[in-house]
DODREN-610552 format. One record per residue: residue number from 0; x, y, z of N, C-alpha, C, O in turn; residue in one letter. Coordinates in nm, 3 decimals, m for minus. Each point is the difference from the previous one (the first is absolute). Example, Ala and Ser with C-alpha at 12.3 -4.5 7.8 and 13.67 -1.06 7.14 Angstrom:
BEGIN
i,n.xx,n.yy,n.zz,ca.xx,ca.yy,ca.zz,c.xx,c.yy,c.zz,o.xx,o.yy,o.zz,aa
0,1.319,m0.569,0.780,m0.089,0.119,0.000,0.090,0.120,0.000,0.104,m0.002,0.066,A
1,m0.139,0.107,m0.138,0.082,0.119,0.006,m0.077,0.109,0.073,0.051,0.111,0.017,S
//
This chain:
BEGIN
i,n.xx,n.yy,n.zz,ca.xx,ca.yy,ca.zz,c.xx,c.yy,c.zz,o.xx,o.yy,o.zz,aa
0,m3.537,12.061,1.886,m0.067,m0.084,0.099,m0.002,m0.145,m0.050,m0.008,m0.027,m0.120,M
1,0.016,m0.064,0.215,m0.002,m0.142,m0.033,m0.114,m0.065,0.079,m0.018,0.028,0.119,I
2,m0.057,m0.114,m0.185,m0.116,m0.065,0.061,0.040,m0.138,0.052,0.104,m0.054,m0.038,S
3,m0.186,m0.004,0.126,0.027,m0.135,0.050,m0.002,m0.102,m0.114,0.062,m0.106,0.011,T
4,m0.133,0.135,m0.119,m0.005,m0.090,m0.116,0.135,m0.005,m0.073,0.027,m0.096,m0.071,N
5,0.057,0.199,0.089,0.127,0.008,m0.072,0.119,m0.040,0.087,0.115,0.013,m0.043,Q
6,m0.140,m0.063,0.164,0.111,m0.039,0.088,0.077,m0.117,m0.058,m0.057,m0.092,m0.059,L
7,0.189,0.096,0.076,0.088,m0.109,m0.041,0.104,m0.017,0.110,0.032,0.096,0.070,K
8,0.020,m0.217,m0.054,0.108,m0.021,0.096,0.119,0.086,m0.041,0.040,0.001,m0.116,N
9,0.016,0.070,0.212,0.116,0.086,m0.029,m0.037,0.146,m0.021,0.087,0.086,0.004,G
10,m0.218,m0.056,m0.026,m0.043,0.140,m0.014,0.024,0.075,0.131,m0.002,m0.059,0.108,N
11,0.024,0.188,m0.119,0.008,0.087,0.118,m0.121,0.091,0.000,m0.033,0.062,m0.101,H
12,m0.035,m0.055,0.216,m0.116,0.086,0.014,0.013,0.081,0.129,0.076,m0.036,0.090,I
13,m0.152,0.145,m0.084,m0.002,0.082,0.120,m0.135,m0.017,0.068,m0.105,0.025,m0.060,E
14,0.109,m0.069,0.187,m0.122,m0.019,0.078,0.013,0.084,0.126,0.092,m0.019,0.079,V
15,m0.183,0.113,m0.060,0.000,0.089,0.117,0.135,0.070,0.018,0.048,0.014,0.113,D
16,0.012,0.031,m0.222,0.125,0.075,0.008,0.126,m0.084,0.016,0.109,0.056,0.012,G
17,m0.121,m0.188,m0.012,0.115,m0.089,0.015,0.017,m0.083,m0.128,m0.098,m0.047,m0.058,T
18,0.223,0.031,0.014,0.027,m0.076,m0.122,0.018,m0.148,0.035,0.077,m0.034,0.090,V
19,m0.148,m0.052,m0.164,0.006,m0.144,0.019,0.031,m0.069,m0.131,m0.033,0.052,m0.107,F
20,0.096,m0.170,0.115,0.021,m0.086,m0.116,m0.098,m0.115,0.012,m0.012,m0.060,0.107,K
21,m0.059,0.027,m0.215,m0.096,m0.109,0.001,0.078,m0.131,m0.007,0.068,m0.028,m0.099,V
22,m0.078,m0.053,0.205,0.069,m0.129,0.005,m0.092,m0.108,m0.058,0.044,m0.086,m0.076,V
23,m0.171,0.092,0.114,m0.097,m0.099,m0.039,m0.137,0.065,m0.004,m0.027,0.091,0.079,E
24,m0.060,m0.137,m0.168,m0.138,0.052,0.000,m0.094,m0.108,m0.050,0.040,m0.090,m0.074,F
25,m0.167,0.101,0.116,m0.099,m0.097,m0.042,m0.136,0.069,m0.009,m0.047,0.061,0.096,Q
26,m0.016,m0.071,m0.213,m0.135,0.054,m0.018,m0.098,m0.103,0.057,0.008,m0.118,m0.033,H
27,m0.101,0.164,0.118,m0.097,m0.090,0.062,m0.141,0.048,m0.034,m0.033,0.117,0.020,V
28,m0.048,m0.207,m0.073,m0.140,0.031,m0.033,m0.087,m0.096,0.079,m0.032,m0.109,m0.047,K
29,m0.006,0.151,0.168,m0.083,m0.091,0.080,m0.139,m0.015,m0.061,m0.044,0.084,m0.079,P
30,m0.025,m0.189,0.116,m0.135,m0.023,m0.053,m0.097,0.107,0.046,m0.098,0.029,m0.069,G
31,0.124,0.029,0.183,m0.089,0.102,0.054,0.087,0.121,0.035,0.102,m0.015,0.067,K
32,m0.141,0.132,m0.109,0.075,0.121,0.031,0.090,0.043,m0.114,0.013,m0.070,m0.101,G
33,0.051,0.187,0.117,0.083,0.054,m0.108,0.137,m0.069,m0.009,0.048,m0.060,0.097,P
34,0.013,0.070,m0.213,0.134,m0.057,m0.022,0.103,0.083,0.075,m0.020,0.119,0.026,A
35,0.131,m0.182,0.008,0.110,0.071,0.066,0.134,m0.061,m0.041,0.004,m0.106,m0.062,F
36,0.105,0.174,0.097,0.134,m0.046,m0.034,0.079,m0.015,0.129,0.014,0.095,0.077,V
37,0.039,m0.215,m0.055,0.082,m0.029,0.117,0.146,0.012,m0.044,0.040,m0.063,m0.097,R
38,0.039,0.143,0.168,0.139,0.023,m0.042,0.097,m0.021,0.115,m0.036,0.006,0.118,T
39,0.161,m0.031,m0.156,0.113,m0.002,0.092,0.092,0.109,m0.052,0.046,m0.005,m0.114,K
40,m0.019,0.106,0.198,0.078,0.116,m0.041,0.126,0.013,0.085,m0.003,m0.022,0.121,L
41,0.116,0.058,m0.187,0.126,0.024,0.072,0.025,0.149,0.003,0.008,0.065,m0.105,R
42,0.005,m0.009,0.225,0.026,0.143,0.015,0.140,0.031,m0.052,0.096,m0.066,0.039,R
43,m0.084,0.164,m0.128,0.128,0.034,m0.063,0.100,0.056,0.100,0.121,m0.019,m0.016,A
44,m0.168,0.088,0.119,0.092,0.066,0.092,0.075,m0.097,0.090,0.119,0.019,0.025,S
45,m0.187,m0.124,0.025,0.067,m0.090,0.094,m0.014,m0.148,m0.033,0.056,m0.084,0.071,D
46,m0.129,0.049,m0.177,m0.010,m0.140,m0.042,m0.103,m0.082,0.074,m0.010,m0.121,m0.022,G
47,m0.068,0.183,0.111,m0.102,m0.074,0.074,m0.111,m0.044,m0.094,m0.043,0.077,m0.087,A
48,m0.005,m0.201,0.102,m0.106,m0.054,m0.085,m0.131,0.004,0.077,m0.007,m0.045,0.114,V
49,m0.096,0.099,m0.178,m0.133,0.006,0.061,m0.104,m0.059,m0.094,0.020,m0.002,m0.122,I
50,m0.130,m0.045,0.178,m0.114,m0.048,m0.078,m0.104,0.111,0.000,m0.030,0.059,0.104,D
51,m0.026,m0.030,m0.222,m0.099,0.106,m0.009,m0.106,m0.043,m0.103,0.032,m0.062,m0.101,K
52,m0.156,0.097,0.129,m0.111,m0.032,m0.089,m0.059,0.130,m0.054,m0.022,0.095,0.075,T
53,m0.004,m0.093,m0.207,m0.057,0.118,m0.066,m0.129,m0.039,m0.071,m0.016,m0.115,m0.041,F
54,m0.074,0.212,0.026,m0.120,m0.022,m0.080,0.040,m0.007,m0.148,0.096,0.065,m0.040,R
55,m0.166,m0.142,m0.038,0.027,m0.010,m0.143,m0.020,0.137,m0.064,m0.098,0.067,0.029,A
56,0.190,m0.026,m0.115,m0.011,0.127,m0.070,0.060,0.117,0.076,0.002,0.111,m0.053,G
57,0.047,m0.132,0.175,0.063,0.108,0.077,0.125,0.047,m0.075,0.070,m0.079,m0.062,E
58,m0.043,0.210,0.069,0.112,0.056,m0.075,0.110,0.050,0.093,m0.026,0.044,0.112,K
59,0.151,m0.052,m0.162,0.118,0.045,0.075,0.086,0.084,m0.092,m0.012,m0.007,m0.122,F
60,0.100,0.088,0.183,0.096,0.075,m0.080,0.111,m0.096,m0.041,0.061,m0.065,0.084,R
61,m0.037,0.057,m0.215,0.110,m0.083,m0.049,0.131,0.071,0.033,0.009,0.122,m0.013,A
62,0.089,m0.196,0.056,0.128,0.056,0.040,0.099,m0.023,m0.112,0.012,m0.111,m0.052,V
63,0.060,0.217,0.014,0.100,m0.011,m0.107,0.124,m0.070,0.055,0.063,0.048,0.094,H
64,m0.029,m0.161,m0.154,0.121,m0.073,0.041,0.096,m0.011,m0.117,m0.042,m0.006,m0.116,T
65,0.169,0.003,0.148,0.104,m0.010,m0.102,0.116,m0.077,0.062,0.037,0.023,0.115,E
66,0.020,m0.114,m0.193,0.117,m0.075,0.047,0.122,0.047,m0.077,m0.001,0.005,m0.123,A
67,0.107,0.030,0.195,0.125,0.043,m0.063,0.113,m0.092,0.041,0.009,m0.041,0.116,R
68,0.078,0.008,m0.214,0.118,m0.082,0.029,0.100,0.085,0.076,0.038,0.109,m0.045,K
69,0.006,m0.159,0.160,0.099,0.071,0.080,0.098,m0.101,0.057,m0.029,m0.119,0.011,M
70,0.147,0.169,0.024,0.105,m0.084,0.056,0.002,0.019,0.152,0.004,0.113,0.049,Q
71,m0.006,m0.225,0.024,0.008,0.008,0.146,0.146,0.025,0.037,0.088,m0.077,m0.038,Y
72,m0.062,0.184,0.114,0.136,0.036,0.037,0.038,m0.054,0.137,0.089,m0.084,0.011,L
73,m0.155,0.132,0.093,0.032,m0.043,0.136,m0.110,0.040,0.097,m0.093,0.073,m0.035,Y
74,0.106,m0.123,0.157,m0.093,0.035,0.108,0.083,0.057,0.114,0.103,m0.057,0.037,E
75,m0.148,0.171,0.020,0.078,0.065,0.106,m0.065,m0.010,0.137,0.034,0.076,0.091,D
76,m0.127,m0.169,m0.075,m0.067,m0.016,0.129,m0.138,0.062,0.004,m0.092,m0.059,0.056,G
77,0.075,0.177,m0.114,m0.132,0.064,m0.002,m0.060,0.003,m0.140,m0.121,m0.014,m0.015,T
78,0.205,0.031,m0.086,m0.047,0.008,m0.139,0.072,m0.102,m0.089,0.113,m0.039,0.027,D
79,m0.184,m0.003,m0.133,0.060,m0.082,m0.105,0.020,0.094,m0.119,m0.092,0.073,m0.038,A
80,0.211,m0.074,m0.021,0.034,0.094,m0.106,0.001,m0.070,m0.136,0.056,m0.108,m0.016,H
81,m0.120,0.174,m0.081,m0.012,m0.053,m0.136,0.046,0.107,m0.099,m0.004,0.119,0.030,F
82,0.048,m0.164,m0.150,0.043,0.094,m0.103,m0.072,m0.034,m0.130,m0.004,m0.116,m0.042,M
83,m0.052,0.220,m0.021,m0.064,m0.016,m0.131,0.107,m0.036,m0.102,0.102,0.069,m0.010,D
84,m0.124,m0.177,m0.066,0.100,m0.049,m0.094,0.021,0.094,m0.118,0.106,m0.002,m0.063,S
85,m0.206,0.085,0.031,0.012,0.089,m0.116,0.049,0.140,0.038,0.092,0.052,m0.062,E
86,m0.152,0.009,0.166,0.035,0.138,0.035,0.105,0.008,0.110,0.049,0.108,0.031,S
87,m0.013,m0.222,0.030,0.096,m0.007,0.111,m0.045,0.080,0.121,0.081,0.034,0.086,F
88,m0.210,m0.004,m0.079,m0.056,0.070,0.115,m0.019,m0.101,0.114,m0.047,m0.111,m0.024,E
89,0.082,0.150,0.146,m0.011,m0.090,0.114,m0.123,0.034,0.083,m0.041,0.116,0.008,Q
90,m0.017,m0.219,0.055,m0.112,0.025,0.088,0.007,m0.096,0.118,0.055,m0.109,m0.010,L
91,m0.110,0.152,0.122,0.001,m0.080,0.123,m0.143,m0.034,0.039,m0.089,0.085,m0.003,A
92,0.068,m0.211,0.041,m0.131,m0.047,0.046,0.021,m0.053,0.141,0.097,m0.072,0.024,I
93,m0.186,0.105,0.071,0.015,m0.053,0.136,0.007,m0.153,m0.001,m0.076,m0.066,m0.071,P
94,0.167,0.010,0.150,0.023,m0.144,0.002,m0.126,m0.078,0.039,m0.025,m0.107,m0.055,V
95,m0.054,0.160,0.148,m0.120,m0.071,0.043,m0.094,m0.030,m0.116,m0.066,m0.104,m0.001,E
96,0.060,0.194,m0.098,m0.093,m0.018,m0.112,0.045,m0.110,m0.095,m0.083,m0.062,m0.066,A
97,0.213,0.035,0.058,0.052,m0.095,m0.100,0.080,m0.115,0.062,0.070,m0.071,m0.071,V
98,m0.080,0.054,0.202,0.081,m0.098,0.071,m0.018,m0.143,m0.052,0.097,m0.074,m0.012,Q
99,m0.221,0.036,m0.019,m0.027,m0.136,m0.047,0.070,m0.027,m0.134,0.056,m0.108,m0.021,K
100,m0.059,0.205,m0.068,0.064,m0.016,m0.132,0.151,0.001,0.011,0.068,m0.069,m0.076,A
101,m0.012,0.146,0.169,0.146,0.010,0.013,0.062,m0.130,0.049,0.120,m0.020,m0.015,L
102,m0.200,m0.069,0.075,0.053,m0.129,0.046,0.063,m0.079,m0.114,0.092,m0.078,0.021,R
103,m0.143,0.098,m0.143,0.047,m0.078,m0.115,0.067,0.088,m0.106,0.006,m0.038,m0.117,F
104,0.044,0.155,0.157,0.063,0.093,m0.094,0.144,0.026,0.041,0.028,0.038,0.114,T
105,0.064,m0.058,m0.208,0.142,0.028,0.024,0.030,0.142,m0.045,m0.074,0.058,m0.080,R
106,0.183,m0.001,0.132,0.045,0.131,m0.046,0.028,m0.008,m0.150,0.053,m0.100,m0.048,A
107,m0.087,0.203,m0.025,0.017,0.014,m0.145,m0.099,m0.082,m0.082,0.014,m0.005,m0.122,N
108,m0.112,m0.059,0.184,m0.104,m0.071,m0.075,m0.097,0.099,m0.062,m0.028,0.105,0.057,D
109,m0.023,m0.139,m0.176,m0.104,0.081,m0.065,m0.136,m0.044,0.056,m0.030,m0.119,0.003,E
110,m0.050,0.215,0.039,m0.135,m0.029,0.051,m0.097,0.099,m0.061,0.040,0.104,m0.053,V
111,m0.169,m0.136,0.060,m0.105,0.091,m0.044,m0.052,0.073,0.123,m0.046,m0.064,0.095,D
112,0.051,0.196,m0.097,m0.056,0.081,0.108,m0.139,0.044,m0.045,m0.016,0.058,m0.108,I
113,m0.083,m0.086,0.191,m0.137,0.039,m0.031,m0.026,0.140,0.053,0.017,0.026,0.119,L
114,m0.057,0.064,m0.207,m0.035,0.137,0.037,m0.151,0.012,0.000,m0.065,m0.032,m0.100,F
115,0.008,0.077,0.214,m0.145,0.021,0.009,m0.023,0.150,0.007,0.047,0.066,0.092,I
116,m0.120,m0.014,m0.190,m0.025,0.144,m0.012,0.129,0.081,0.007,0.004,0.107,0.061,D
117,0.103,m0.159,m0.124,0.125,0.074,m0.010,0.097,m0.017,0.115,0.113,0.050,m0.008,G
118,m0.151,m0.119,0.115,0.094,m0.019,0.110,0.034,m0.148,0.014,m0.087,m0.085,m0.016,S
119,0.214,0.053,0.046,0.042,m0.141,0.010,m0.071,m0.069,0.115,m0.011,0.055,0.110,P
120,m0.038,m0.178,m0.135,m0.078,m0.067,0.103,0.047,m0.142,0.030,m0.009,m0.044,0.115,A
121,0.059,m0.028,m0.216,0.029,m0.140,0.023,0.105,m0.050,m0.099,0.023,0.062,m0.104,D
122,0.039,m0.173,0.138,0.096,m0.067,m0.087,m0.067,m0.125,m0.053,m0.051,m0.082,0.078,V
123,0.049,0.066,m0.210,m0.059,m0.118,m0.061,0.112,m0.093,m0.044,0.084,0.037,m0.081,Q
124,m0.083,m0.157,0.135,0.101,m0.099,m0.033,m0.056,m0.099,m0.102,m0.121,m0.015,m0.011,L
125,0.210,m0.054,m0.063,m0.050,m0.107,m0.086,m0.059,m0.113,0.086,0.017,0.001,0.122,P
126,m0.085,m0.096,m0.184,m0.063,m0.108,0.074,0.101,m0.084,0.077,m0.030,m0.052,0.107,A
127,0.152,0.038,m0.163,0.104,m0.077,0.069,0.135,0.064,m0.027,0.019,0.067,m0.101,S
128,0.075,m0.089,0.193,0.136,0.051,m0.014,0.099,m0.113,0.028,m0.032,m0.096,0.070,V
129,0.153,0.108,m0.127,0.106,m0.096,0.026,0.104,0.064,0.090,0.057,0.104,m0.034,E
130,m0.033,m0.166,0.150,0.095,0.052,0.097,0.091,m0.112,0.050,m0.032,m0.118,m0.012,L
131,0.146,0.159,0.067,0.097,m0.097,0.051,m0.021,m0.024,0.149,m0.038,0.091,0.074,E
132,0.061,m0.215,m0.031,m0.009,m0.035,0.142,0.128,0.048,0.068,0.109,m0.042,m0.038,I
133,m0.121,0.129,0.139,0.115,0.053,0.072,0.036,m0.088,0.119,0.118,m0.018,0.032,A
134,m0.220,m0.039,0.034,0.027,m0.085,0.116,m0.111,m0.102,0.017,m0.118,0.033,m0.009,H
135,0.157,m0.157,0.035,m0.092,m0.106,0.038,0.082,m0.112,0.061,0.120,m0.010,m0.024,T
136,m0.184,m0.073,0.103,0.070,m0.115,0.059,0.031,m0.100,m0.111,m0.078,m0.013,m0.094,E
137,0.192,m0.057,0.103,0.031,m0.098,m0.104,m0.099,m0.116,0.001,m0.054,m0.037,0.104,P
138,0.032,m0.020,m0.222,m0.091,m0.114,m0.010,0.069,m0.124,0.053,0.123,m0.008,0.001,G
139,m0.200,m0.088,0.044,0.054,m0.124,0.054,m0.003,m0.109,m0.105,m0.075,0.010,m0.098,L
140,0.154,m0.112,0.117,0.004,m0.113,m0.092,m0.141,m0.061,m0.010,m0.065,m0.023,0.101,R
141,0.022,0.000,m0.221,m0.132,m0.057,m0.020,m0.106,0.105,m0.030,m0.113,m0.035,m0.033,G
142,0.148,0.164,0.043,m0.095,0.105,m0.034,m0.010,0.009,m0.152,0.097,0.037,m0.066,D
143,m0.211,m0.069,0.012,m0.017,0.002,m0.145,m0.121,0.083,m0.036,m0.075,0.046,0.087,T
144,0.057,m0.026,m0.215,m0.113,0.080,m0.047,m0.132,m0.064,0.038,m0.098,0.071,0.025,A
145,0.094,m0.204,m0.019,m0.126,m0.068,0.032,m0.013,m0.030,0.149,m0.100,m0.058,0.042,S
146,0.201,0.095,0.038,0.001,m0.032,0.141,m0.099,0.078,0.084,m0.036,m0.043,0.109,G
147,m0.009,0.157,m0.157,m0.094,0.081,0.076,0.071,0.079,0.108,0.120,m0.018,0.021,G
148,m0.193,0.103,0.048,0.058,0.081,0.106,0.060,0.128,m0.054,0.028,0.011,m0.119,G
149,m0.006,0.086,0.209,0.063,0.125,m0.041,0.079,0.057,0.116,m0.006,m0.051,0.112,D
150,0.080,0.157,m0.140,0.084,0.066,0.100,0.001,0.149,m0.027,m0.029,0.042,m0.112,K
151,0.062,0.040,0.214,0.007,0.145,m0.023,0.125,0.037,m0.079,0.104,m0.066,0.011,P
152,m0.115,0.172,m0.091,0.115,0.050,m0.077,m0.011,0.152,m0.008,m0.109,0.056,m0.001,A
153,0.226,0.009,m0.003,0.006,0.145,m0.015,0.047,0.031,m0.141,0.102,m0.053,m0.045,T
154,m0.177,0.139,m0.025,0.037,0.039,m0.136,0.103,0.112,0.004,0.026,0.058,0.105,L
155,0.034,m0.028,m0.221,0.100,0.107,m0.009,m0.057,0.136,0.036,0.075,0.092,0.033,E
156,m0.209,m0.075,m0.039,m0.062,0.127,0.037,m0.030,0.008,0.149,m0.039,0.105,0.049,T
157,0.057,m0.217,0.023,m0.027,m0.003,0.143,m0.134,m0.061,0.035,m0.030,m0.019,0.118,G
158,m0.052,m0.013,m0.218,m0.132,m0.059,0.025,0.015,m0.146,0.043,0.087,m0.072,m0.049,A
159,m0.174,0.030,0.141,m0.001,m0.138,0.047,m0.111,m0.076,m0.072,m0.114,0.046,m0.005,E
160,0.148,m0.163,m0.052,m0.100,m0.085,m0.064,0.025,m0.144,0.042,0.102,m0.030,0.062,I
161,m0.195,m0.059,m0.096,0.016,m0.144,0.025,0.037,m0.064,m0.134,m0.063,0.026,m0.102,R
162,0.168,m0.111,0.105,0.045,m0.068,m0.122,0.009,m0.150,0.027,0.008,m0.041,0.116,V
163,m0.010,m0.043,m0.221,0.017,m0.144,0.019,0.138,m0.031,0.058,0.092,0.082,m0.007,P
164,m0.078,m0.201,0.064,0.123,m0.040,0.068,0.123,m0.006,m0.091,0.112,0.018,0.047,L
165,m0.132,m0.041,m0.178,0.114,m0.017,m0.090,0.062,0.132,m0.047,0.104,m0.002,m0.066,F
166,m0.164,0.117,0.097,0.051,0.130,m0.042,0.116,0.040,0.092,m0.010,m0.013,0.122,V
167,0.120,0.062,m0.182,0.120,0.037,0.076,0.035,0.147,m0.018,m0.057,0.068,m0.086,N
168,0.151,m0.018,0.167,0.050,0.137,m0.013,0.060,0.017,m0.139,0.072,m0.088,m0.048,V
169,m0.102,0.201,m0.017,0.053,0.027,m0.133,m0.094,m0.040,m0.112,0.017,0.045,m0.114,G
170,m0.116,m0.129,0.143,m0.099,m0.038,m0.103,m0.088,0.120,m0.032,m0.029,0.081,0.087,D
171,m0.012,m0.070,m0.213,m0.096,0.102,m0.040,m0.138,m0.065,m0.001,m0.019,m0.108,m0.056,R
172,m0.078,0.176,0.119,m0.135,m0.054,0.008,m0.100,0.100,m0.056,0.023,0.121,m0.001,V
173,m0.135,m0.174,m0.044,m0.110,0.082,m0.051,m0.102,0.014,0.112,m0.044,m0.100,0.057,K
174,0.006,0.225,m0.025,m0.090,0.027,0.112,m0.122,0.075,m0.052,0.013,0.095,m0.078,V
175,m0.131,m0.137,0.122,m0.123,0.070,m0.037,m0.010,0.125,0.087,0.001,m0.010,0.123,Q
176,m0.010,0.128,m0.185,0.006,0.126,0.075,m0.126,0.028,0.079,0.008,0.067,0.104,T
177,m0.123,m0.114,m0.146,m0.125,0.029,0.070,m0.004,m0.068,0.137,m0.040,0.061,0.099,E
178,0.083,m0.189,m0.094,m0.011,m0.077,0.124,0.135,m0.021,0.069,0.004,m0.028,0.120,T
179,0.107,0.041,m0.194,0.132,m0.027,0.056,0.031,m0.149,0.003,0.086,m0.043,0.077,G
180,m0.153,m0.035,m0.159,0.020,m0.146,m0.002,0.108,m0.038,m0.100,0.014,0.062,m0.105,D
181,0.062,m0.165,0.140,0.099,m0.062,m0.089,m0.074,m0.065,m0.117,m0.100,m0.070,0.021,Y
182,0.148,0.091,m0.145,m0.063,m0.063,m0.116,0.088,m0.111,m0.058,m0.046,m0.112,m0.019,M
183,0.175,0.144,m0.008,0.091,m0.097,m0.057,0.142,0.053,0.007,0.023,0.115,0.037,S
184,0.073,m0.200,m0.074,0.136,0.048,m0.016,0.009,0.069,m0.135,m0.067,m0.039,m0.095,R
185,0.150,0.142,0.088,0.010,0.076,m0.126,0.107,m0.061,m0.090,0.024,0.051,m0.110,A
//
């Protein structure tokens, strides 16, 4: 069991039979009345974020999580297929569960698969990835790094992001995986 006093960002807990990841939490001790904990929780099954308040000292079942290195193989429309790098065992995860992470994942990339209570649940990406620009409109004369402005670009994985005007097709760029924002040229 895990108490509200032991909550940390990134912990997984079970509330009313549903597994959640703690995104944010705040202990509140009002001047009048009992203390409580205000949290922002992400549902593991579909990624929906909810706000929930708990009494101080409330207990939850701690969820066993494990991250394993796996290689992303391909997506067939309904499932995304991964292979364990050590045992060569393959597993399929429904695309809806990992669609956001697959936007920045190329075939044969190494990723961490998060297992919750022994079953695969999510793909954990690094904070940023380096990808090549597959398509964007050409920059115009006078477009410089200090010129400001941006344009749409398609990455080699098919994801659409906004990039500065001076970025061209074939350039490698660094993208923040959490927000999908352009960071710099690689």
